[in-house]
C-alpha positions in Angstrom: 43.4 2.7 5.7 40.3 3.6 3.9 38.8 7.0 4.8 35.2 7.6 5.5 34.1 10.5 3.4 30.7 12.2 3.7 29.4 11.4 0.2 28.0 8.0 -0.7 30.4 5.5 -2.3 28.0 4.7 -5.1 25.0 7.0 -5.9 23.2 4.4 -8.1 23.6 1.7 -5.4 22.2 4.1 -2.8 19.2 5.1 -5.1 18.2 1.5 -5.8 18.6 0.3 -2.2 16.6 3.3 -0.9 13.9 3.1 -3.5 13.2 -0.6 -3.1 13.7 -0.9 0.7 11.9 2.3 1.7 10.2 4.1 -1.1 8.5 1.0 -2.4 8.8 -1.8 0.3 7.9 0.4 3.3 6.0 3.3 1.7 2.7 2.2 3.2 4.3 1.9 6.6 5.8 5.4 6.5 2.5 7.0 5.4 0.4 4.7 7.7 -1.1 7.5 9.9 -2.3 9.4 6.8 -3.8 6.4 5.2 -5.4 5.2 8.4 -7.0 8.6 9.0 -8.3 8.7 5.4 -9.8 5.3 5.7 -11.5 6.1 9.1 -13.0 9.3 7.8 -13.8 8.1 4.3 -15.2 4.6 5.1 -16.2 5.1 8.7 -13.9 2.3 9.9 -13.0 1.9 13.6 -9.4 2.0 14.8 -9.5 -1.8 15.2 -10.7 -2.2 11.6 -8.0 0.0 10.2 -5.5 -1.7 12.4 -6.7 -5.1 11.0 -6.2 -3.8 7.4 -2.7 -2.7 8.2 -2.0 -6.1 9.8 -3.3 -7.9 6.7 -1.1 -5.9 4.4 2.0 -6.2 6.5 1.3 -10.0 6.8 1.7 -10.2 3.0 4.8 -8.1 3.2 6.3 -10.3 5.9 5.5 -13.6 4.2 6.9 -12.5 0.8 10.1 -10.9 2.2 10.7 -13.9 4.5 10.3 -16.4 1.6 12.6 -14.4 -0.7 15.4 -13.6 1.9 17.3 -17.0 1.6 17.4 -16.6 -2.2 18.4 -13.0 -2.8 22.0 -14.0 -3.4 21.0 -16.1 -6.5 20.8 -13.5 -9.3 17.1 -12.9 -9.2 16.9 -9.4 -7.8 16.0 -7.4 -10.9 13.3 -9.8 -12.1 11.7 -9.9 -8.6 12.0 -6.1 -8.4 10.1 -5.6 -11.7 7.3 -7.9 -10.5 7.0 -6.1 -7.2 6.6 -2.6 -8.9 4.0 -3.8 -11.4 2.0 -5.6 -8.7 1.9 -2.7 -6.2 1.0 -0.1 -8.8 -1.9 -2.3 -10.1 -3.3 -3.0 -6.7 -3.2 0.7 -5.5 -4.9 1.8 -8.8 -7.6 -0.8 -8.2 -8.1 0.4 -4.6 -8.3 4.0 -5.8 -10.8 3.4 -8.6 -13.1 0.6 -7.4 -15.8 0.8 -4.7 -14.7 -1.9 -2.3 -16.2 -3.5 0.8 -14.0 -4.2 3.8 -13.3 -7.9 2.7 -12.4 -7.0 -0.8 -10.2 -4.1 0.3 -8.4 -6.4 2.8 -7.8 -9.0 0.1 -6.2 -6.4 -2.2 -4.1 -5.0 0.5 -2.7 -8.4 1.3 -1.6 -8.8 -2.4 -0.1 -5.3 -2.2 1.8 -6.4 0.8 3.3 -9.3 -1.1 4.6 -7.0 -3.8 6.1 -4.7 -1.1 7.7 -7.7 0.6 9.5 -8.6 -2.6 10.8 -5.0 -2.9 11.9 -4.9 0.7 13.9 -8.1 0.5 15.7 -6.9 -2.6 16.3 -3.4 -1.3 17.6 -4.5 2.1 19.9 -7.1 0.5 21.5 -4.3 -1.6 22.8 -2.7 1.6 25.2 -5.6 1.9 26.7 -4.7 -1.5 28.2 -1.6 0.1 31.8 -1.7 1.2 31.0 0.3 4.3 27.6 -0.9 5.4 27.3 1.3 8.4 28.0 4.5 6.5 25.8 3.3 3.6 22.9 2.7 6.0 23.4 6.2 7.4 23.2 7.7 3.9 20.2 5.5 3.0 18.4 6.8 6.1 19.3 10.4 5.3 17.7 9.8 1.8 14.6 8.4 3.5 14.0 11.3 5.8 14.7 13.8 3.0 12.2 12.0 0.9 9.6 12.0 3.6 10.0 15.8 4.1 8.5 16.1 0.7 6.0 13.2 0.7 4.2 13.8 4.0 2.7 17.2 3.4 1.8 16.1 -0.2 0.0 13.0 1.1 -1.8 14.9 3.8 -3.1 17.5 1.3 -4.1 14.7 -1.1 -5.9 13.0 1.7 -7.8 16.2 2.6 -8.7 16.9 -1.0 -9.5 13.4 -2.3 -9.8 11.1 0.7 -8.5 7.6 0.7 -8.8 7.2 -3.1 -6.3 10.0 -3.5 -3.9 8.4 -1.0 -4.0 5.1 -2.9 -3.3 7.0 -6.2 -0.4 8.8 -4.6 1.0 5.5 -3.4 0.9 4.2 -7.0 2.7 7.3 -8.4 5.4 7.1 -5.7 6.1 3.4 -6.4 6.3 4.1 -10.2 8.9 6.8 -9.6 10.9 4.6 -7.3 10.7 1.7 -9.8 13.0 3.6 -12.2 15.9 2.8 -9.8 15.8 -0.8 -11.1 18.3 0.4 -13.7 20.9 0.7 -11.0 20.0 -2.3 -8.9 22.7 -5.0 -8.6 21.4 -8.4 -9.5 23.6 -10.3 -7.1 25.9 -9.8 -4.1 29.3 -8.2 -4.2 31.4 -11.4 -4.9 34.5 -10.2 -2.9 32.6 -9.1 0.1 30.3 -12.2 0.1 33.4 -14.5 0.0 34.9 -12.7 3.0 31.6 -13.0 4.9 31.2 -16.7 4.2 34.7 -17.4 5.4 34.1 -15.6 8.6 30.6 -16.6 9.5 29.8 -19.9 7.6 26.6 -20.8 5.9 24.4 -21.0 9.0 24.6 -17.3 9.8 20.8 -16.9 9.9 20.6 -19.5 12.7 23.7 -18.2 14.7 23.3 -16.6 18.1 24.2 -13.2 16.6 21.8 -13.6 13.7 18.9 -14.8 15.8 19.5 -11.9 18.3 19.4 -9.3 15.5 16.2 -10.9 14.2 14.5 -10.8 17.6 15.5 -7.1 18.2 14.1 -6.2 14.7 10.8 -8.0 15.6 10.3 -6.1 18.8 11.5 -2.8 17.4 9.0 -3.1 14.5 6.1 -3.9 16.8 6.9 -1.2 19.4 7.3 1.8 17.1 4.3 1.0 14.9 2.0 1.3 17.9 2.3 5.1 18.2 2.8 5.6 14.5 -0.6 4.0 13.7 -2.5 6.7 15.7 -0.1 9.6 15.2 -2.6 11.5 13.0 -5.4 11.0 15.5 -3.2 12.2 18.4 -2.5 15.4 16.4 -6.2 15.9 15.8 -6.8 15.5 19.6 -4.1 18.2 20.1 -6.2 20.6 18.0 -4.3 20.3 14.7 -5.9 20.3 11.2 -4.8 17.7 8.6 -2.6 20.1 6.7 -1.0 21.2 10.0 -0.3 17.5 10.9 1.2 17.0 7.5 3.4 20.1 8.0 4.5 18.8 11.4 5.3 15.4 9.9 7.4 17.2 7.3 9.2 19.2 10.0 9.6 15.9 11.9 11.4 14.3 9.0 13.4 17.4 8.4 14.7 17.4 12.0 15.2 13.7 12.0 17.8 13.9 9.3 20.1 14.9 12.2 19.8 11.3 13.5 21.7 9.5 10.7 24.0 12.5 10.3 24.8 12.2 14.0 25.3 8.5 13.6 28.0 9.1 11.0 29.9 11.1 13.7 29.2 9.0 16.7 30.0 5.6 15.1 33.6 6.6 15.0 33.7 7.2 18.7 31.4 4.7 20.3 30.9 1.0 20.0 27.9 -0.1 17.9 26.4 -2.0 20.8 26.4 1.1 23.0 24.7 3.2 20.3 22.2 0.5 19.6 21.2 0.2 23.3 20.8 4.0 23.7 18.9 4.6 20.5 16.5 1.7 21.1 15.9 2.9 24.7 15.4 6.6 23.8 13.0 5.9 20.9 10.8 3.9 23.3 10.7 6.7 25.9 9.9 9.5 23.4 7.3 7.3 21.7 5.6 6.9 25.1 5.9 10.7 25.6 3.8 11.7 22.5 1.4 8.7 22.8 0.2 9.9 26.2 0.3 13.6 25.2 -3.5 13.8 26.1 -4.3 16.7 23.8 -1.1 18.7 24.6 0.2 20.2 21.4 3.6 20.9 22.8 4.1 17.4 24.3 2.9 15.7 21.1 5.0 17.9 18.8 8.2 17.7 20.8 7.8 14.0 21.5 7.2 12.9 18.0 10.1 15.0 16.5 12.7 13.7 19.0 11.3 10.2 18.6 11.7 10.3 14.9 15.2 11.7 15.1 16.5 8.9 17.4 14.4 6.3 15.6 16.3 6.7 12.3 19.6 6.3 14.1 18.4 3.0 15.6 16.9 1.9 12.2 20.2 2.6 10.4 22.3 0.8 13.1 20.1 -2.3 13.0 20.5 -2.7 9.2 24.2 -2.0 9.4 24.8 -4.7 12.0 23.0 -7.3 9.9 24.7 -6.3 6.7 28.1 -6.5 8.3 27.5 -10.0 9.8 26.4 -11.4 6.5 27.7 -9.9 3.2 25.5 -12.1 1.0 22.5 -9.9 2.1 20.5 -12.8 3.5 20.6 -11.6 7.1 19.8 -8.0 6.4 17.0 -9.1 4.1 15.7 -11.4 6.9 16.0 -8.4 9.3 13.5 -6.6 7.1 11.2 -9.6 7.3 11.5 -9.7 11.1 10.9 -6.0 11.4 7.8 -6.4 9.3 6.6 -9.3 11.4 6.5 -6.8 14.3 4.8 -4.3 12.2 2.3 -6.9 11.2 1.3 -7.7 14.8 1.2 -4.0 15.9 -1.8 -2.4 14.0 -4.5 -4.8 15.1 -3.0 -5.1 18.6 -2.6 -1.4 18.9 -6.1 -0.6 17.6 -7.5 -3.1 20.1 -5.6 -1.5 23.0 -6.8 2.0 22.1 -10.4 0.8 21.8 -10.3 -1.0 25.1 -8.1 1.3 27.3 -7.2 4.4 25.4 -3.8 5.7 24.7 -2.6 5.0 28.2 -2.7 1.3 27.5 -0.8 1.8 24.3 1.9 3.7 26.2 2.3 0.9 28.7 2.8 -1.6 25.9 5.5 0.7 24.4 7.4 0.8 27.7 7.2 -2.9 28.1 8.5 -3.6 24.6 11.3 -1.0 25.1 12.5 -2.9 28.3 12.4 -6.2 26.3 14.5 -4.7 23.4 17.1 -3.1 25.6 17.3 -6.2 27.8 17.9 -8.5 24.8 20.7 -6.3 23.4 22.4 -6.1 26.8 22.3 -9.8 27.3 23.7 -10.4 23.8 26.5 -7.9 24.4 27.5 -9.6 27.7 27.9 -12.8 25.8 29.9 -11.0 23.1 27.8 -12.6 20.4 26.7 -9.4 18.6 29.5 -7.7 16.7 29.8 -4.0 16.3 28.6 -2.8 12.9 31.9 -1.1 12.3 34.0 -4.1 13.5 35.0 -5.1 10.0 35.1 -1.6 8.5 38.5 0.1 8.1 38.5 3.7 9.4 40.7 6.6 9.2 
């Protein structure tokens, strides 16, 4: 029986999967509240307009990752990864240096989203190359939160000093650093694992009940948790915090949230993946609602967002692990990234509209409704025994 050690099975594989899926593919998403605040203060945009910009960029991300997902097992990963890095850097430099109107900025952000979508598809597919996908997803998420502990205070200070132009420049630098990981990126799936997966699931895994269920959960999850994240900086301002203080809180949030994937490594040995997925999805929704309706309360906002982030990263790791275990070619976990981004694409414009029309209370109601839908979908799938546990095929000590 193989033992589950604490350290990653392959550092190079972890670096490349993390860099392309999170540090490049989703870097705009993770830094969204800082970029949104910088655009509102620097260009005088409304919440709805900033939300529309986010929706446009994430639409490009969704389209590109969805189109690439069925082909990530065909030996094209390194070539696509290089294109994505070059495209994102070029667009962010242009956004930083040029004086752009709303339409031109929206067009460029769509193109940046396409580059990010290619990176996300490649990075997520790499998770399926790991022998123990669940443990690997936990390590990847630990790397993400450690990364954001450093990035968030830096981005918030850049935003305060240089505005949105500085944030775009910081995005370009971050992507350039992450692009170095292409040296360790596998160009195709692990042949042995992919053969086992094909024998067990067949070629139509993307259209199977388990596959479609995972994609639906990813869609709703992406939409729900983007709603409060979009306005997180503004909620902090309403609670009386300065931008550097918000950046420091975000850094603390990520530092504390590293406990989430660490706890997952422990709990996954003792509880079924379904049970953990239900609880983490439900709790993230409740704590997202808590800080969304904080109404100027510093304590409620700070406690709510820290606990939300901690449980969120457990749910995020579990979702990717389930998909990677179902299909070892990487197609399903790559498609999960696309589905997640589809939810992220919908959320900014929808969330901005809700805030402009009914305030944060309306946003909180939407979060609770989406939480009920996610939990209900998982429970119905579990009753039908269609969704395998992420550790079902993994040997344990």
